[in-house]
C-alpha positions as a LaTeX table, in Angstrom:
\begin{tabular}{lrrr}
\hline
Residue & $x$ (\AA) & $y$ (\AA) & $z$ (\AA) \\
\hline
Unk1 & 5.79 & $-12.44$ & 43.82 \\
Unk2 & 2.38 & $-11.64$ & 42.38 \\
Unk3 & 1.78 & $-12.96$ & 38.86 \\
Unk4 & 1.83 & $-10.42$ & 35.98 \\
Unk5 & $-1.01$ & $-10.73$ & 33.60 \\
Unk6 & $-2.51$ & $-14.20$ & 33.00 \\
Unk7 & $-1.80$ & $-17.39$ & 31.22 \\
Unk8 & $-3.51$ & $-17.28$ & 27.82 \\
Unk9 & $-5.20$ & $-20.71$ & 28.02 \\
Unk10 & $-5.62$ & $-23.34$ & 30.77 \\
Unk11 & $-3.63$ & $-26.53$ & 30.98 \\
Unk12 & $-5.24$ & $-29.78$ & 29.93 \\
Unk13 & $-5.63$ & $-31.96$ & 26.91 \\
Unk14 & $-8.14$ & $-29.50$ & 25.36 \\
Unk15 & $-5.79$ & $-26.54$ & 25.93 \\
Unk16 & $-3.98$ & $-25.11$ & 22.73 \\
Unk17 & $-0.27$ & $-25.23$ & 22.69 \\
Unk18 & 1.38 & $-22.09$ & 23.78 \\
Unk19 & 4.12 & $-20.70$ & 21.45 \\
Unk20 & 6.72 & $-18.16$ & 22.56 \\
Unk21 & 9.22 & $-16.57$ & 20.12 \\
Unk22 & 12.35 & $-15.47$ & 21.96 \\
Unk23 & 13.62 & $-12.49$ & 19.84 \\
Unk24 & 16.39 & $-9.89$ & 20.12 \\
Unk25 & 19.68 & $-8.93$ & 18.58 \\
Unk26 & 22.58 & $-11.33$ & 18.49 \\
Unk27 & 24.54 & $-11.80$ & 21.61 \\
Unk28 & 21.99 & $-10.76$ & 24.24 \\
Unk29 & 21.43 & $-14.31$ & 25.67 \\
Unk30 & 18.22 & $-15.48$ & 23.73 \\
Unk31 & 19.27 & $-19.05$ & 23.65 \\
Unk32 & 20.29 & $-19.15$ & 27.34 \\
Unk33 & 17.05 & $-17.48$ & 28.52 \\
Unk34 & 14.90 & $-19.60$ & 26.21 \\
Unk35 & 16.52 & $-22.69$ & 27.70 \\
Unk36 & 15.98 & $-21.45$ & 31.28 \\
Unk37 & 12.36 & $-20.75$ & 30.54 \\
Unk38 & 11.85 & $-24.13$ & 29.04 \\
Unk39 & 13.14 & $-25.74$ & 32.34 \\
Unk40 & 10.75 & $-23.58$ & 34.26 \\
Unk41 & 7.87 & $-24.56$ & 32.04 \\
Unk42 & 8.76 & $-28.27$ & 32.46 \\
Unk43 & 8.80 & $-27.89$ & 36.11 \\
Unk44 & 5.08 & $-26.85$ & 36.13 \\
Unk45 & 4.22 & $-30.22$ & 34.64 \\
Unk46 & 3.84 & $-29.01$ & 31.01 \\
Unk47 & 5.49 & $-30.84$ & 28.21 \\
Unk48 & 7.87 & $-28.27$ & 26.43 \\
Unk49 & 9.75 & $-28.30$ & 23.09 \\
Unk50 & 12.54 & $-25.77$ & 22.54 \\
Unk51 & 13.32 & $-25.20$ & 18.91 \\
Unk52 & 16.27 & $-23.33$ & 17.50 \\
Unk53 & 15.85 & $-21.45$ & 14.30 \\
Unk54 & 19.09 & $-19.56$ & 14.66 \\
Unk55 & 21.50 & $-20.62$ & 12.10 \\
Unk56 & 24.37 & $-20.41$ & 14.58 \\
Unk57 & 22.72 & $-23.32$ & 16.44 \\
Unk58 & 24.32 & $-22.84$ & 19.97 \\
Unk59 & 21.45 & $-24.66$ & 21.68 \\
Unk60 & 23.39 & $-27.83$ & 21.98 \\
Unk61 & 26.38 & $-26.01$ & 23.65 \\
Unk62 & 24.13 & $-24.05$ & 25.95 \\
Unk63 & 22.43 & $-27.25$ & 27.11 \\
Unk64 & 25.70 & $-29.08$ & 27.09 \\
Unk65 & 24.12 & $-31.85$ & 24.86 \\
Unk66 & 27.06 & $-32.79$ & 22.93 \\
Unk67 & 26.74 & $-36.41$ & 21.87 \\
Unk68 & 23.09 & $-36.68$ & 23.13 \\
Unk69 & 21.12 & $-39.09$ & 20.91 \\
Unk70 & 18.24 & $-37.61$ & 19.02 \\
Unk71 & 14.95 & $-39.51$ & 18.35 \\
Unk72 & 15.14 & $-41.41$ & 15.06 \\
Unk73 & 13.80 & $-39.45$ & 12.08 \\
Unk74 & 12.84 & $-36.30$ & 14.20 \\
Unk75 & 16.09 & $-34.78$ & 15.53 \\
Unk76 & 14.31 & $-34.11$ & 18.91 \\
Unk77 & 16.54 & $-34.65$ & 21.85 \\
Unk78 & 15.23 & $-35.45$ & 25.36 \\
Unk79 & 16.80 & $-32.93$ & 27.79 \\
Unk80 & 14.95 & $-33.77$ & 30.89 \\
Unk81 & 11.55 & $-35.04$ & 32.10 \\
Unk82 & 9.02 & $-33.13$ & 29.91 \\
Unk83 & 11.68 & $-31.03$ & 28.20 \\
Unk84 & 12.76 & $-31.72$ & 24.59 \\
Unk85 & 14.92 & $-29.72$ & 22.29 \\
Unk86 & 15.43 & $-29.48$ & 18.56 \\
Unk87 & 17.85 & $-27.66$ & 16.38 \\
Unk88 & 16.03 & $-27.20$ & 13.11 \\
Unk89 & 17.98 & $-27.62$ & 9.91 \\
Unk90 & 15.94 & $-25.59$ & 7.38 \\
Unk91 & 18.26 & $-26.46$ & 4.50 \\
Unk92 & 17.62 & $-30.16$ & 5.05 \\
Unk93 & 13.85 & $-29.55$ & 5.40 \\
Unk94 & 14.02 & $-27.73$ & 1.89 \\
Unk95 & 15.87 & $-30.65$ & 0.34 \\
Unk96 & 13.20 & $-33.12$ & 1.73 \\
Unk97 & 10.35 & $-31.04$ & 0.41 \\
Unk98 & 11.96 & $-30.66$ & $-2.94$ \\
Unk99 & 12.22 & $-34.49$ & $-3.17$ \\
Unk100 & 8.62 & $-34.80$ & $-2.42$ \\
Unk101 & 7.62 & $-32.18$ & $-4.96$ \\
Unk102 & 9.85 & $-33.78$ & $-7.63$ \\
Unk103 & 7.96 & $-36.95$ & $-7.23$ \\
Unk104 & 4.75 & $-35.07$ & $-8.34$ \\
Unk105 & 6.33 & $-33.85$ & $-11.51$ \\
Unk106 & 5.53 & $-36.22$ & $-14.41$ \\
Unk107 & 8.13 & $-37.24$ & $-16.83$ \\
Unk108 & 7.46 & $-36.37$ & $-20.49$ \\
Unk109 & 8.14 & $-33.74$ & $-23.13$ \\
Unk110 & 4.85 & $-31.88$ & $-23.39$ \\
Unk111 & 6.57 & $-28.60$ & $-22.35$ \\
Unk112 & 6.37 & $-26.08$ & $-25.18$ \\
Unk113 & 10.13 & $-26.22$ & $-25.57$ \\
Unk114 & 10.17 & $-29.96$ & $-25.90$ \\
Unk115 & 11.95 & $-30.50$ & $-22.48$ \\
Unk116 & 10.48 & $-32.19$ & $-19.55$ \\
Unk117 & 9.40 & $-29.98$ & $-16.61$ \\
Unk118 & 11.75 & $-30.57$ & $-13.76$ \\
Unk119 & 13.04 & $-29.14$ & $-10.56$ \\
Unk120 & 16.80 & $-28.81$ & $-9.48$ \\
Unk121 & 18.41 & $-31.62$ & $-7.60$ \\
Unk122 & 18.21 & $-31.10$ & $-3.80$ \\
Unk123 & 22.01 & $-31.36$ & $-3.62$ \\
Unk124 & 22.21 & $-28.23$ & $-5.85$ \\
Unk125 & 20.52 & $-25.97$ & $-3.42$ \\
Unk126 & 22.60 & $-23.62$ & $-1.19$ \\
Unk127 & 19.56 & $-21.71$ & $-0.04$ \\
Unk128 & 16.37 & $-20.39$ & $-1.76$ \\
Unk129 & 15.35 & $-16.87$ & $-0.69$ \\
Unk130 & 12.30 & $-17.12$ & 1.51 \\
Unk131 & 11.84 & $-20.85$ & 1.17 \\
Unk132 & 13.90 & $-21.95$ & 4.05 \\
Unk133 & 12.32 & $-19.25$ & 6.32 \\
Unk134 & 8.84 & $-20.39$ & 5.37 \\
Unk135 & 9.71 & $-24.10$ & 5.81 \\
Unk136 & 11.13 & $-23.34$ & 9.32 \\
Unk137 & 7.96 & $-21.59$ & 10.44 \\
Unk138 & 5.82 & $-24.16$ & 8.96 \\
Unk139 & 7.74 & $-26.83$ & 10.93 \\
Unk140 & 7.26 & $-24.90$ & 14.08 \\
Unk141 & 3.43 & $-24.69$ & 13.33 \\
Unk142 & 3.32 & $-28.40$ & 12.56 \\
Unk143 & 5.06 & $-29.43$ & 15.74 \\
Unk144 & 3.02 & $-27.03$ & 17.84 \\
Unk145 & $-0.19$ & $-28.34$ & 16.52 \\
Unk146 & 0.81 & $-32.02$ & 16.67 \\
Unk147 & $-0.37$ & $-32.47$ & 20.32 \\
Unk148 & 2.99 & $-33.79$ & 21.77 \\
Unk149 & 3.86 & $-30.64$ & 23.69 \\
Unk150 & 1.91 & $-28.17$ & 25.84 \\
Unk151 & 4.35 & $-25.37$ & 24.96 \\
Unk152 & 6.81 & $-24.71$ & 22.17 \\
Unk153 & 9.53 & $-22.22$ & 22.71 \\
Unk154 & 11.45 & $-20.86$ & 19.69 \\
Unk155 & 15.03 & $-19.52$ & 19.90 \\
Unk156 & 14.88 & $-17.08$ & 16.92 \\
Unk157 & 17.74 & $-15.64$ & 14.78 \\
Unk158 & 18.88 & $-12.09$ & 15.40 \\
Unk159 & 16.46 & $-9.23$ & 14.92 \\
Unk160 & 17.16 & $-8.32$ & 11.25 \\
Unk161 & 16.90 & $-11.88$ & 10.07 \\
Unk162 & 13.86 & $-12.43$ & 12.27 \\
Unk163 & 11.95 & $-9.55$ & 10.75 \\
Unk164 & 12.68 & $-10.92$ & 7.28 \\
Unk165 & 11.64 & $-14.34$ & 8.43 \\
Unk166 & 8.21 & $-13.15$ & 9.75 \\
Unk167 & 7.36 & $-11.24$ & 6.59 \\
Unk168 & 7.94 & $-14.20$ & 4.27 \\
Unk169 & 4.51 & $-15.98$ & 4.72 \\
Unk170 & 2.42 & $-12.89$ & 3.80 \\
Unk171 & 4.86 & $-11.96$ & 1.15 \\
Unk172 & 4.71 & $-15.40$ & $-0.57$ \\
Unk173 & 0.93 & $-15.59$ & $-0.31$ \\
Unk174 & 0.35 & $-12.05$ & $-1.50$ \\
Unk175 & 2.71 & $-12.31$ & $-4.53$ \\
Unk176 & 1.27 & $-15.63$ & $-5.58$ \\
Unk177 & $-2.20$ & $-14.30$ & $-5.51$ \\
Unk178 & $-1.31$ & $-11.17$ & $-7.38$ \\
Unk179 & 0.82 & $-12.82$ & $-10.04$ \\
Unk180 & $-1.41$ & $-15.83$ & $-10.62$ \\
Unk181 & $-4.73$ & $-15.67$ & $-8.69$ \\
Unk182 & $-6.26$ & $-18.94$ & $-7.50$ \\
Unk183 & $-9.35$ & $-18.53$ & $-9.68$ \\
Unk184 & $-7.15$ & $-18.21$ & $-12.73$ \\
Unk185 & $-5.13$ & $-21.19$ & $-11.67$ \\
Unk186 & $-8.24$ & $-23.28$ & $-11.41$ \\
Unk187 & $-9.54$ & $-22.26$ & $-14.84$ \\
Unk188 & $-6.41$ & $-22.65$ & $-17.24$ \\
Unk189 & $-8.10$ & $-23.09$ & $-20.59$ \\
Unk190 & $-6.89$ & $-26.26$ & $-22.43$ \\
Unk191 & $-4.12$ & $-26.69$ & $-19.86$ \\
Unk192 & $-1.30$ & $-28.94$ & $-20.85$ \\
Unk193 & $-0.04$ & $-31.41$ & $-18.19$ \\
Unk194 & 2.82 & $-29.26$ & $-17.12$ \\
Unk195 & 0.53 & $-26.26$ & $-16.78$ \\
Unk196 & $-1.78$ & $-28.20$ & $-14.53$ \\
Unk197 & 1.10 & $-29.47$ & $-12.55$ \\
Unk198 & 2.47 & $-25.90$ & $-12.14$ \\
Unk199 & $-0.94$ & $-24.64$ & $-10.95$ \\
Unk200 & $-1.06$ & $-27.57$ & $-8.34$ \\
Unk201 & 2.35 & $-26.64$ & $-7.00$ \\
Unk202 & 1.50 & $-23.05$ & $-6.67$ \\
Unk203 & $-1.74$ & $-23.97$ & $-4.88$ \\
Unk204 & 0.28 & $-26.08$ & $-2.46$ \\
Unk205 & 2.82 & $-23.30$ & $-1.87$ \\
Unk206 & 0.03 & $-20.88$ & $-1.27$ \\
Unk207 & $-1.77$ & $-23.24$ & 1.17 \\
Unk208 & 1.53 & $-23.81$ & 2.82 \\
Unk209 & 1.53 & $-20.27$ & 4.11 \\
Unk210 & $-1.95$ & $-20.44$ & 5.73 \\
Unk211 & $-1.14$ & $-22.30$ & 8.97 \\
Unk212 & 2.02 & $-20.13$ & 9.39 \\
Unk213 & 0.10 & $-16.89$ & 9.03 \\
Unk214 & $-2.58$ & $-18.18$ & 11.45 \\
Unk215 & 0.08 & $-19.12$ & 13.98 \\
Unk216 & 1.79 & $-15.76$ & 13.90 \\
Unk217 & $-1.31$ & $-13.71$ & 14.38 \\
Unk218 & $-2.98$ & $-16.01$ & 16.98 \\
Unk219 & $-2.85$ & $-13.54$ & 19.87 \\
Unk220 & $-4.45$ & $-16.09$ & 22.26 \\
Unk221 & $-1.65$ & $-18.66$ & 21.91 \\
Unk222 & 1.31 & $-17.05$ & 20.23 \\
Unk223 & 3.62 & $-14.32$ & 21.64 \\
Unk224 & 6.98 & $-12.84$ & 21.23 \\
Unk225 & 9.24 & $-12.32$ & 24.28 \\
Unk226 & 11.94 & $-9.86$ & 23.73 \\
Unk227 & 15.51 & $-10.30$ & 25.21 \\
Unk228 & 17.66 & $-7.30$ & 25.46 \\
Unk229 & 20.61 & $-5.66$ & 27.37 \\
Unk230 & 20.27 & $-2.50$ & 29.48 \\
Unk231 & 22.41 & $-0.20$ & 27.24 \\
Unk232 & 21.22 & 2.64 & 24.80 \\
Unk233 & 21.71 & 0.54 & 21.67 \\
Unk234 & 19.76 & $-2.51$ & 23.20 \\
Unk235 & 16.88 & $-0.36$ & 24.47 \\
Unk236 & 16.66 & 1.57 & 21.13 \\
Unk237 & 16.54 & $-1.85$ & 19.18 \\
Unk238 & 13.92 & $-3.11$ & 21.59 \\
Unk239 & 11.63 & $-0.16$ & 20.84 \\
Unk240 & 12.28 & $-0.67$ & 17.02 \\
Unk241 & 11.50 & $-4.39$ & 17.28 \\
Unk242 & 8.40 & $-3.78$ & 19.47 \\
Unk243 & 7.03 & $-1.45$ & 16.82 \\
Unk244 & 7.85 & $-3.99$ & 14.09 \\
Unk245 & 5.91 & $-6.78$ & 15.92 \\
Unk246 & 2.94 & $-4.37$ & 16.41 \\
Unk247 & 2.86 & $-3.74$ & 12.69 \\
Unk248 & 3.14 & $-7.38$ & 11.87 \\
Unk249 & 0.32 & $-8.27$ & 14.19 \\
Unk250 & 2.52 & $-10.41$ & 16.55 \\
Unk251 & 1.76 & $-10.02$ & 20.22 \\
Unk252 & 4.66 & $-9.11$ & 22.60 \\
Unk253 & 4.06 & $-10.60$ & 26.02 \\
Unk254 & 7.00 & $-9.07$ & 27.83 \\
Unk255 & 10.67 & $-8.33$ & 27.97 \\
Unk256 & 13.77 & $-9.98$ & 29.74 \\
Unk257 & 16.62 & $-7.54$ & 30.25 \\
Unk258 & 19.65 & $-9.72$ & 30.58 \\
Unk259 & 23.16 & $-9.24$ & 32.09 \\
Unk260 & 22.06 & $-6.70$ & 34.72 \\
Unk261 & 24.66 & $-5.95$ & 37.42 \\
Unk262 & 23.55 & $-7.48$ & 40.82 \\
Unk263 & 22.33 & $-4.97$ & 43.30 \\
Unk264 & 25.27 & $-3.97$ & 45.54 \\
Unk265 & 26.35 & $-1.05$ & 47.54 \\
Unk266 & 29.80 & $-0.21$ & 45.99 \\
Unk267 & 30.62 & 2.79 & 48.25 \\
Unk268 & 33.55 & 1.82 & 50.54 \\
Unk269 & 33.32 & 2.80 & 54.24 \\
Unk270 & 36.87 & 4.08 & 54.37 \\
Unk271 & 36.17 & 6.82 & 51.76 \\
Unk272 & 39.00 & 5.64 & 49.52 \\
Unk273 & 38.31 & 6.04 & 45.76 \\
Unk274 & 38.44 & 2.61 & 43.99 \\
Unk275 & 38.07 & 2.89 & 40.22 \\
Unk276 & 36.54 & $-0.58$ & 39.92 \\
Unk277 & 33.79 & 0.19 & 42.40 \\
Unk278 & 33.30 & 3.60 & 40.82 \\
Unk279 & 32.88 & 1.86 & 37.36 \\
Unk280 & 30.38 & $-0.54$ & 38.94 \\
Unk281 & 28.25 & 2.22 & 40.39 \\
Unk282 & 28.34 & 4.27 & 37.15 \\
Unk283 & 27.27 & 1.27 & 35.01 \\
Unk284 & 24.58 & 0.19 & 37.49 \\
Unk285 & 23.12 & 3.83 & 37.43 \\
Unk286 & 23.13 & 3.79 & 33.53 \\
Unk287 & 21.28 & 0.37 & 33.63 \\
Unk288 & 18.63 & 1.68 & 36.05 \\
Unk289 & 18.13 & 4.75 & 33.81 \\
Unk290 & 17.70 & 2.54 & 30.77 \\
Unk291 & 15.16 & 0.34 & 32.58 \\
Unk292 & 13.14 & 3.34 & 33.60 \\
Unk293 & 13.17 & 4.61 & 29.97 \\
Unk294 & 12.18 & 1.20 & 28.70 \\
Unk295 & 9.27 & 0.92 & 31.06 \\
Unk296 & 8.08 & 4.40 & 30.07 \\
Unk297 & 8.21 & 3.75 & 26.35 \\
Unk298 & 6.80 & 0.38 & 25.90 \\
Unk299 & 3.29 & 0.64 & 27.20 \\
Unk300 & 3.52 & $-1.15$ & 30.42 \\
Unk301 & 4.83 & $-4.56$ & 29.11 \\
Unk302 & 6.12 & $-6.74$ & 31.93 \\
Unk303 & 9.86 & $-6.52$ & 32.36 \\
Unk304 & 11.93 & $-9.22$ & 33.92 \\
Unk305 & 15.69 & $-9.01$ & 34.64 \\
Unk306 & 18.44 & $-11.55$ & 34.70 \\
Unk307 & 21.65 & $-10.75$ & 36.54 \\
Unk308 & 25.15 & $-10.83$ & 35.11 \\
Unk309 & 26.95 & $-13.98$ & 36.35 \\
Unk310 & 30.61 & $-14.47$ & 36.92 \\
Unk311 & 30.31 & $-17.83$ & 35.29 \\
Unk312 & 28.36 & $-18.35$ & 32.03 \\
Unk313 & 25.24 & $-20.40$ & 32.64 \\
Unk314 & 25.97 & $-23.44$ & 30.65 \\
Unk315 & 24.46 & $-26.92$ & 31.23 \\
Unk316 & 21.28 & $-27.97$ & 32.89 \\
Unk317 & 22.07 & $-27.19$ & 36.59 \\
Unk318 & 23.28 & $-23.68$ & 35.86 \\
Unk319 & 20.20 & $-23.03$ & 33.68 \\
Unk320 & 17.90 & $-24.36$ & 36.27 \\
Unk321 & 19.34 & $-21.86$ & 38.80 \\
Unk322 & 18.66 & $-19.10$ & 36.23 \\
Unk323 & 15.11 & $-20.41$ & 35.82 \\
Unk324 & 14.65 & $-20.12$ & 39.61 \\
Unk325 & 15.75 & $-16.51$ & 39.52 \\
Unk326 & 13.62 & $-15.61$ & 36.52 \\
Unk327 & 10.49 & $-17.45$ & 37.62 \\
Unk328 & 10.25 & $-17.75$ & 41.46 \\
Unk329 & 7.86 & $-20.28$ & 42.99 \\
Unk330 & 4.28 & $-19.42$ & 42.09 \\
Unk331 & 5.10 & $-17.54$ & 38.84 \\
Unk332 & 4.04 & $-19.11$ & 35.64 \\
Unk333 & 6.72 & $-18.71$ & 32.97 \\
Unk334 & 4.00 & $-18.66$ & 30.22 \\
Unk335 & 2.01 & $-15.92$ & 31.76 \\
Unk336 & 1.36 & $-13.09$ & 29.42 \\
Unk337 & 0.45 & $-9.40$ & 29.91 \\
Unk338 & $-3.28$ & $-8.59$ & 29.18 \\
Unk339 & $-3.85$ & $-7.93$ & 25.55 \\
Unk340 & $-6.08$ & $-4.95$ & 24.81 \\
Unk341 & $-6.01$ & $-5.62$ & 21.05 \\
Unk342 & $-9.16$ & $-6.55$ & 19.38 \\
Unk343 & $-7.89$ & $-6.69$ & 15.82 \\
Unk344 & $-9.06$ & $-4.36$ & 13.03 \\
Unk345 & $-12.36$ & $-2.71$ & 13.85 \\
Unk346 & $-14.67$ & $-0.95$ & 11.46 \\
Unk347 & $-16.91$ & 1.75 & 12.86 \\
Unk348 & $-19.68$ & 3.99 & 11.21 \\
Unk349 & $-18.87$ & 7.37 & 12.73 \\
Unk350 & $-21.40$ & 9.62 & 11.20 \\
Unk351 & $-23.76$ & 10.16 & 8.32 \\
Unk352 & $-25.55$ & 7.77 & 6.03 \\
Unk353 & $-25.35$ & 6.61 & 2.35 \\
Unk354 & $-22.73$ & 8.40 & 0.46 \\
Unk355 & $-22.34$ & 10.92 & 3.24 \\
Unk356 & $-21.15$ & 8.22 & 5.61 \\
Unk357 & $-17.81$ & 8.43 & 7.43 \\
Unk358 & $-16.29$ & 4.98 & 8.41 \\
Unk359 & $-13.31$ & 4.51 & 10.63 \\
Unk360 & $-10.89$ & 1.49 & 10.49 \\
Unk361 & $-9.09$ & 1.21 & 13.93 \\
Unk362 & $-5.85$ & $-0.88$ & 14.19 \\
Unk363 & $-4.46$ & $-1.14$ & 17.74 \\
Unk364 & $-0.76$ & $-0.21$ & 17.61 \\
Unk365 & 0.35 & 1.13 & 20.94 \\
Unk366 & 4.05 & 0.32 & 20.44 \\
Unk367 & 4.47 & 2.31 & 17.19 \\
Unk368 & 5.99 & 5.70 & 16.93 \\
Unk369 & 3.38 & 7.64 & 14.92 \\
Unk370 & 6.22 & 9.70 & 13.27 \\
Unk371 & 7.66 & 6.64 & 11.61 \\
Unk372 & 4.30 & 5.28 & 10.29 \\
Unk373 & 3.65 & 5.07 & 6.53 \\
Unk374 & 0.31 & 4.34 & 4.79 \\
Unk375 & $-0.80$ & 3.41 & 1.43 \\
Unk376 & $-3.54$ & 1.73 & $-0.45$ \\
Unk377 & $-3.26$ & $-0.96$ & $-3.12$ \\
Unk378 & $-6.59$ & $-1.94$ & $-4.57$ \\
Unk379 & $-8.53$ & $-3.63$ & $-1.65$ \\
Unk380 & $-5.55$ & $-3.55$ & 0.81 \\
Unk381 & $-4.27$ & $-1.00$ & 3.17 \\
Unk382 & $-0.48$ & $-1.10$ & 3.43 \\
Unk383 & 0.81 & $-0.16$ & 6.83 \\
Unk384 & 4.60 & 0.30 & 7.37 \\
Unk385 & 6.92 & 1.23 & 10.38 \\
Unk386 & 10.19 & 0.10 & 11.81 \\
Unk387 & 11.35 & $-1.23$ & 8.38 \\
Unk388 & 8.46 & $-3.60$ & 7.83 \\
Unk389 & 5.11 & $-3.55$ & 6.07 \\
Unk390 & 1.85 & $-5.30$ & 6.39 \\
Unk391 & $-1.04$ & $-5.59$ & 3.96 \\
Unk392 & $-4.42$ & $-5.32$ & 5.77 \\
Unk393 & $-7.38$ & $-6.60$ & 3.84 \\
Unk394 & $-10.21$ & $-4.10$ & 3.93 \\
Unk395 & $-13.65$ & $-5.01$ & 4.88 \\
Unk396 & $-16.07$ & $-5.19$ & 2.08 \\
Unk397 & $-17.76$ & $-2.05$ & 3.04 \\
Unk398 & $-14.52$ & $-0.06$ & 2.90 \\
Unk399 & $-13.50$ & $-1.47$ & $-0.55$ \\
Unk400 & $-16.17$ & 0.71 & $-1.99$ \\
Unk401 & $-14.86$ & 3.86 & $-0.22$ \\
Unk402 & $-11.99$ & 6.26 & $-0.73$ \\
Unk403 & $-9.55$ & 7.15 & 1.93 \\
Unk404 & $-9.86$ & 10.65 & 3.42 \\
Unk405 & $-7.36$ & 10.72 & 6.25 \\
Unk406 & $-5.58$ & 8.91 & 9.17 \\
Unk407 & $-4.28$ & 9.86 & 12.55 \\
Unk408 & $-3.26$ & 8.16 & 15.89 \\
Unk409 & $-5.74$ & 8.17 & 18.78 \\
Unk410 & $-4.73$ & 6.64 & 22.11 \\
Unk411 & $-2.55$ & 3.98 & 20.58 \\
Unk412 & $-4.97$ & 3.30 & 17.72 \\
Unk413 & $-4.17$ & 3.99 & 14.08 \\
Unk414 & $-7.45$ & 5.36 & 12.73 \\
Unk415 & $-8.03$ & 5.54 & 8.98 \\
Unk416 & $-11.20$ & 7.20 & 7.79 \\
Unk417 & $-13.04$ & 6.40 & 4.52 \\
Unk418 & $-15.98$ & 7.98 & 2.68 \\
Unk419 & $-18.07$ & 6.01 & 0.10 \\
Unk420 & $-17.21$ & 6.45 & $-3.54$ \\
Unk421 & $-20.39$ & 7.53 & $-5.26$ \\
Unk422 & $-19.49$ & 5.77 & $-8.44$ \\
Unk423 & $-19.60$ & 2.32 & $-6.85$ \\
Unk424 & $-21.65$ & 2.95 & $-3.82$ \\
Unk425 & $-25.10$ & 1.12 & $-3.90$ \\
Unk426 & $-28.06$ & 3.65 & $-3.88$ \\
\hline
\end{tabular}
């Protein structure tokens, strides 16, 4: 089989760690296919870590690791040569970080109400909206950049929870900067001790989002790989998810369509009608139609298929057989489709001075233009589609312009601007 696309970076000690998020709705087989891919990666000689962010935590059962000993203090389990696994407990991470933050809070009563500034006990936490998600992604970034693995594969929660997860880093950073900007935190006049400490904690939380945001939008090393089934609902959700990833700036490197009926000629030679074989043929025809629809609507993304098996693939040997079918000899499991995105581009289309027309181009080939929403908030463009929004910081030249229109051109969202005469330098 000829390889599709290309591997994003070369192997070697100087290569960046490759990150793949396995995404899709619940029950499509993300954990199983992520585990099979991890085995395929390990067979190439790369060191791979498979992380589960799914609260269901079925990774142990899929790999049949019940009772396996984890490395002390890390929770990492050695599955095979070059293949490690980790079920990430984000609530425990949150408790550990809160203990560390509590140590920074000084005791005393200089708070204006006379009581010491304090944080809740870690044991009181049953989940802090956004905090667990941010910590989980931050831990993925930390492990990926630690140099211990060549590839990190992430078994993600179901689509709805995933989209919320991916929007948390930008949301936290943007809200913090709008509510209490960094330059104001640094210049609190006559700050009391608790005020200075609060500013420090907010700074740390803001800084905490930076490596996560950088990881998610690193199109050279980070990709999402969609897993779905070949039914109308699964294909519709895949289109919706692909559009959301495009808005969020996360690169999609391909799709795996799971639980496909194996190719088989179900027509009996004796001409007798057999309902079971007729059902088989009808379902196979529907699956082929859905695959054709998928290929036509998702911009040429590579599509792999995994057959439905009579026996659920559980345990290393079964997953290794699935890995062989998904990634035959000579096929690199980390290969990604070519990426034609170049990020946001600003062009001077015509005119000069206050008569200029500038165009901001955002590559979004997977977005349905009819679902797109646009808005502007001060120096940001707010782009929305598929139930998610993203704030795009405008280039300095565009901040002194007014928005005059937008349209789609060959997969690009093109927003046009004219200089505002009141602020444009003469």
